[in-house]
C-alpha positions in Angstrom: -36.9 1.9 -29.6 -36.1 4.8 -32.0 -32.4 6.0 -32.0 -32.0 9.8 -32.2 -28.7 10.9 -33.4 -27.6 14.3 -31.7 -25.0 16.9 -32.7 -21.9 17.3 -30.4 -22.2 20.0 -27.8 -21.4 23.4 -29.2 -20.8 24.8 -26.0 -17.8 22.4 -25.4 -16.6 22.3 -28.7 -16.6 26.4 -29.1 -14.5 26.5 -25.8 -12.4 23.7 -27.0 -11.6 25.6 -30.2 -10.3 28.7 -28.6 -8.1 27.0 -26.2 -6.6 24.9 -29.3 -6.5 28.0 -31.4 -4.7 29.7 -28.1 -2.1 26.9 -27.9 -1.6 27.0 -31.9 -2.5 23.7 -32.4 -6.2 23.8 -33.5 -5.7 22.6 -37.2 -3.6 19.6 -35.8 -6.8 18.9 -33.3 -9.3 19.0 -35.9 -7.4 16.5 -38.0 -7.3 14.4 -35.3 -11.1 14.7 -34.6 -12.9 15.0 -37.9 -16.2 14.5 -36.4 -16.0 17.9 -35.0 -16.7 19.2 -38.2 -19.1 16.4 -39.6 -21.0 16.4 -36.4 -20.6 19.8 -35.6 -23.3 22.6 -36.4 -23.2 26.1 -38.4 -21.8 27.8 -35.3 -19.0 25.6 -35.2 -18.3 26.1 -38.6 -18.1 29.6 -38.4 -16.0 30.0 -35.6 -13.5 27.4 -37.4 -13.5 29.5 -40.4 -13.2 32.7 -38.3 -10.1 31.4 -36.3 -8.4 30.0 -39.6 -9.1 33.5 -41.3 -7.4 35.2 -38.3 -4.3 32.9 -38.5 -3.8 33.8 -42.1 -3.9 37.6 -41.3 -7.4 38.1 -43.0 -9.0 41.4 -42.1 -12.7 40.6 -41.8 -15.0 37.8 -40.5 -18.7 37.1 -40.7 -20.4 35.3 -37.9 -24.1 35.6 -39.4 -26.1 35.0 -36.5 -23.7 33.1 -34.4 -23.5 35.1 -30.9 -21.3 32.7 -28.9 -18.7 32.3 -31.6 -18.7 36.0 -32.1 -18.1 36.8 -28.4 -15.5 34.4 -27.8 -13.6 35.4 -31.0 -13.6 39.0 -30.2 -12.0 38.7 -27.0 -9.3 36.0 -28.7 -8.7 38.6 -31.4 -8.0 41.4 -29.0 -5.7 39.1 -27.0 -3.8 37.6 -29.8 -3.8 41.0 -32.0 -2.2 40.8 -35.4 -3.9 43.6 -37.4 -7.1 45.3 -37.7 -10.1 42.9 -37.9 -13.4 43.6 -38.6 -16.2 41.7 -37.1 -19.7 41.5 -38.6 -22.7 39.5 -38.8 -26.5 39.3 -40.1 -29.4 41.8 -38.9 -29.9 39.4 -35.9 -26.4 39.3 -34.4 -26.0 42.9 -35.3 -29.1 43.3 -32.8 -27.3 41.7 -29.8 -25.5 44.0 -27.5 -21.8 43.3 -27.1 -20.8 46.5 -25.3 -20.2 44.9 -22.0 -17.1 42.8 -23.4 -16.1 45.5 -25.7 -16.0 48.0 -22.8 -14.1 45.3 -20.7 -11.5 44.7 -23.5 -11.0 48.6 -23.8 -10.3 49.1 -20.0 -7.5 46.3 -20.5 -5.9 48.2 -23.6 -7.5 47.0 -26.7 -9.0 49.8 -29.1 -12.4 48.6 -30.5 -14.3 51.0 -33.1 -17.8 50.4 -33.6 -18.9 50.6 -37.3 -22.5 51.4 -37.2 -24.5 51.3 -34.0 -22.6 52.0 -30.8 -22.6 48.8 -28.5 -23.2 46.6 -31.3 -21.5 44.7 -34.1 -20.1 45.4 -36.7 -17.0 46.7 -35.1 -13.2 46.6 -35.9 -10.5 45.7 -33.6 -7.7 48.1 -34.1 -5.3 47.2 -31.2 -4.8 44.5 -28.7 -4.2 43.7 -25.3 -0.6 43.9 -24.3 -1.0 42.9 -20.7 -3.7 41.7 -18.4 -5.4 44.2 -16.2 -8.0 42.7 -13.6 -11.5 43.7 -14.9 -15.1 43.7 -13.6 -18.0 42.9 -16.2 -21.8 42.6 -16.0 -23.1 39.4 -17.4 -26.5 40.8 -17.2 -27.2 40.2 -20.8 -24.8 37.3 -21.4 -22.6 34.8 -19.3 -20.3 34.6 -22.6 -18.9 37.7 -21.9 -17.3 36.1 -18.9 -16.4 32.8 -20.5 -14.8 34.9 -23.5 -12.5 36.6 -21.0 -11.8 33.3 -18.8 -10.6 31.5 -22.2 -8.2 34.3 -22.9 -6.9 34.9 -19.5 -4.2 31.9 -19.8 -2.8 33.9 -22.7 -1.4 36.2 -20.1 1.1 35.6 -17.3 0.6 36.1 -13.5 -2.7 35.9 -11.6 -5.8 36.9 -13.6 -9.0 38.1 -12.0 -12.3 38.8 -13.2 -15.1 39.9 -11.2 -18.7 39.2 -12.6 -21.7 41.4 -11.5 -25.3 40.8 -12.2 -25.0 37.1 -11.9 -28.5 36.0 -11.8 -28.5 34.2 -15.1 -26.5 31.3 -17.0 -23.8 30.7 -14.4 -23.8 26.8 -15.3 -22.1 28.2 -18.6 -19.3 30.0 -16.6 -19.1 26.8 -14.8 -18.6 24.7 -17.8 -15.6 27.2 -19.1 -14.0 26.8 -15.5 -14.2 23.3 -15.7 -12.6 23.2 -19.2 -9.6 25.4 -18.1 -9.2 23.0 -14.9 -9.3 20.0 -17.0 -6.4 21.0 -18.9 -4.3 22.0 -15.9 -5.3 25.9 -15.5 -5.9 26.8 -12.0 -9.3 28.6 -11.5 -10.7 29.5 -8.2 -14.3 31.1 -7.9 -16.2 32.3 -5.2 -19.6 34.2 -4.5 -19.2 37.7 -2.5 -22.5 39.4 -2.0 -23.7 40.1 -5.3 -20.8 39.3 -7.3 -18.6 36.3 -8.4 -14.9 36.6 -8.1 -12.7 34.5 -10.4 -9.0 34.2 -10.5 -6.8 32.3 -13.0 -3.4 31.1 -12.7 -1.3 29.5 -15.3 -0.6 30.0 -19.0 -1.4 28.0 -21.9 2.3 27.5 -22.6 2.7 25.9 -19.4 0.5 23.0 -19.7 0.4 20.3 -22.6 -1.7 20.4 -25.6 -5.2 18.8 -24.5 -6.5 15.6 -25.5 -10.0 15.2 -26.9 -10.8 13.4 -23.5 -10.0 16.3 -21.6 -12.5 18.4 -23.3 -15.1 15.6 -22.4 -16.7 16.3 -25.6 -20.4 14.5 -26.0 -23.7 15.1 -27.6 -25.5 18.3 -27.0 -28.0 18.2 -24.0 -29.4 21.7 -25.2 -30.4 19.7 -28.6 -31.9 16.9 -26.4 -34.4 19.1 -25.1 -36.8 19.1 -28.1 -37.4 15.1 -27.9 -39.0 15.8 -24.4 -42.2 17.4 -25.6 -42.0 15.4 -28.6 -42.2 12.1 -26.8 -45.7 13.2 -25.3 -47.3 12.8 -28.5 -45.8 9.5 -29.9 -48.4 6.9 -30.6 -46.0 3.6 -31.0 -43.4 4.2 -28.6 -43.2 5.3 -24.9 -39.6 5.8 -25.2 -36.4 7.2 -27.4 -32.8 6.7 -27.2 -30.7 9.8 -27.5 -27.2 8.9 -28.7 -24.1 9.9 -26.9 -25.5 11.8 -23.8 -24.0 11.1 -20.5 -26.0 12.0 -17.3 -22.8 13.1 -15.7 -22.1 15.8 -18.2 -20.9 19.1 -17.3 -23.1 20.9 -19.5 -25.6 22.9 -17.6 -28.7 21.7 -19.8 -28.0 18.1 -18.1 -30.5 19.4 -15.8 -32.9 18.1 -18.4 -32.8 14.8 -16.4 -34.8 16.7 -13.5 -36.9 19.2 -15.7 -38.1 16.1 -17.9 -40.1 14.8 -14.7 -42.2 17.9 -14.8 -43.3 16.7 -18.2 -43.7 13.1 -16.8 -40.6 11.9 -18.7 -37.9 9.9 -16.7 -34.4 9.9 -18.1 -32.0 6.8 -17.5 -28.5 5.8 -18.5 -27.9 3.5 -21.5 -24.8 2.1 -23.1 -25.2 4.3 -26.1 -26.5 7.4 -24.5 -29.8 8.0 -22.5 -33.4 6.9 -22.7 -36.3 9.2 -22.6 -39.3 7.2 -21.3 -42.7 8.3 -20.4 -43.8 7.4 -16.8 -47.3 7.4 -17.7 -49.7 7.5 -20.8 -49.9 11.2 -22.3 -53.8 10.6 -21.6 -53.2 10.3 -17.7 -50.9 13.4 -17.5 -53.2 15.4 -19.4 -56.1 14.3 -16.8 -53.7 15.1 -14.0 -52.9 18.7 -15.1 -56.0 20.4 -13.7 -55.8 23.1 -11.0 -51.9 22.5 -10.8 -49.4 25.3 -11.1 -45.7 24.4 -10.8 -43.1 27.1 -9.9 -40.0 26.2 -11.9 -36.6 28.5 -11.6 -35.0 28.5 -15.3 -32.3 31.1 -15.0 -29.5 28.6 -15.4 -31.3 27.0 -18.5 -32.5 29.6 -20.6 -32.1 27.4 -23.8 -34.4 24.7 -22.5 -37.2 27.2 -22.0 -38.8 27.1 -25.5 -39.0 23.1 -25.2 -40.1 22.9 -21.9 -43.0 25.6 -22.3 -44.4 23.8 -25.5 -44.1 20.6 -23.4 -46.2 22.0 -20.4 -48.7 23.6 -22.9 -49.2 20.1 -24.9 -50.1 18.6 -21.2 -52.3 21.7 -20.3 -50.1 22.4 -17.3 -49.8 26.4 -16.2 -46.5 27.1 -14.8 -44.7 30.1 -13.1 -41.2 30.6 -14.7 -38.2 32.5 -13.1 -35.5 34.2 -14.6 -36.3 33.9 -18.2 -36.4 37.5 -19.1 -33.0 37.3 -20.8 -34.6 35.4 -23.6 -35.5 38.7 -25.0 -32.0 39.0 -26.0 -31.3 35.8 -27.9 -31.3 35.3 -31.7 -34.7 36.6 -31.5 -36.9 38.1 -28.8 -37.7 34.6 -27.8 -40.4 35.6 -25.1 -42.2 37.6 -27.9 -41.8 34.5 -30.5 -43.2 32.2 -27.7 -46.1 34.5 -27.1 -47.1 35.1 -30.7 -47.1 31.2 -31.5 -48.7 29.7 -28.1 -51.6 31.9 -29.0 -52.1 29.6 -31.7 -53.2 26.9 -29.4 -55.0 29.4 -26.8 -52.2 29.5 -24.6 -50.1 32.6 -23.2 -46.9 33.6 -21.5 -47.3 36.8 -19.3 -45.2 38.7 -16.6 -46.1 37.5 -13.2 -44.1 39.8 -11.2 -41.9 41.7 -13.2 -39.7 43.0 -10.5 -39.1 39.4 -9.8 -38.8 38.2 -13.5 -41.5 35.7 -12.7 -43.7 34.7 -16.1 -46.7 32.8 -16.0 -47.4 30.2 -18.8 -51.3 29.8 -18.8 -52.2 26.7 -20.5 -55.8 26.3 -18.7 -57.7 26.8 -22.1 -55.3 24.9 -24.5 -56.8 23.7 -27.7 -55.2 22.1 -30.6 -56.3 23.5 -34.0 -56.3 21.4 -37.2 -53.9 23.7 -38.8 -51.2 26.2 -37.3 -48.7 28.3 -38.9 -45.6 28.8 -36.6 -43.6 32.0 -37.1 -40.1 30.9 -36.3 -38.5 34.5 -36.5 -35.5 32.4 -38.1 -34.8 31.0 -34.6 -33.7 27.2 -34.4 -34.9 26.8 -30.8 -38.4 28.4 -31.8 -38.6 26.2 -34.9 -37.7 23.0 -32.7 -39.8 23.6 -30.0 -43.2 23.8 -32.1 -42.2 21.2 -33.9 -43.5 19.1 -31.2 -47.1 20.1 -31.8 -46.8 17.8 -34.8 -48.9 14.8 -33.3 -51.5 16.9 -32.1 -51.8 19.5 -35.2 -52.4 17.9 -38.4 -51.6 20.8 -40.7 -48.4 22.3 -39.1 -46.2 24.8 -40.9 -43.2 26.8 -40.1 -42.0 30.2 -41.7 -38.3 29.0 -41.7 -37.2 25.4 -41.4 -33.6 25.8 -42.4 -32.8 27.9 -39.2 -32.2 24.7 -37.6 -28.9 24.5 -39.1 -27.4 26.8 -36.5 -27.4 24.1 -33.8 -28.9 21.0 -35.2 -28.4 20.7 -39.0 -30.0 17.1 -39.0 -33.0 17.9 -36.7 -35.8 17.3 -39.5 -34.2 14.0 -40.1 -34.3 12.7 -36.7 -37.9 14.4 -36.1 -39.1 12.3 -39.2 -37.7 9.1 -37.4 -40.7 9.6 -35.1 -43.0 8.4 -37.7 -44.5 11.9 -38.6 -43.4 12.0 -42.4 
């Protein structure tokens, strides 16, 4: 059985780092847990660097393409304001809207000046929040705006209330943030009221002990595990892979792979060292069973899994109707456009099915495998890793950029090579 080493969950680490910095013990915590850096990814390193720069009173931070760290840090910098600090990034980050979060922080008393295009990085935090003000924020573009506010709420006294609107996407990530806070002793209550989600936070970081690593429940990254599901479909010498460090009871939203994997004919089971992926049937049998079958799959809570799952379904020639993926347009690249362009190379398509309901059709009925194919990754880690699953089927598979995987999975290609491709 092939053993696959995964990075630690950057979703969990990012939240833990903000909490540790808020309590003033990030350096001590990292010293006790050196694998946070060694098994982390570029996003993790960028957040650590920015928090260290902030502690030293530096006036500028650069997040490159790291959207989550940028958003979490922005709320932190406004809540723990020391002096003006400019937040910037590369063209990819500077094309991602941050105005809902900035607007919320401004309503709470912060002063933030955009330095180029209104609503987008770069910007400068010129004045901070002195006291909490209950706030309403849209999470239509990103649930990270809500997580950013939740993570800074315990820096303030009293009961803090946040109302989330346009909540159709990625609420599992908000749930993860709430779980992190509850685990360290912060009281958080959440309820859905019509089209909104009402969240209240009681307690402060000063009132709870410094959390242990166990309280953060750090584990391997389920989002990174996604790419080995379609990869397994093409392996000739094994029907199974062992993904180290995963837990089927994880609070990570993308643990949903244990269910979604079944739609690729792959079961996920517990193992002492992680989880085992096993093909239920031979891939050839799955290919034969794919005709005239169109599945309906809601994906609004697991957007990071979409590229890998779409490639997997196309490998099998399965046509699928997906719900809730329009937000993929606002990721590191327009992932819908990136999927569309690259799927055309195997004669598959991804097109709107019912735009008003955010329904999209993956049409794989005419799927073919060429002898050679060039993948335009759009410098997006998830696009590169998703389409790497085509290697067993496409002899000459090339990529415009392979280094983009550093963002979330630095040793991906080493693990990929274990699957006997090179």
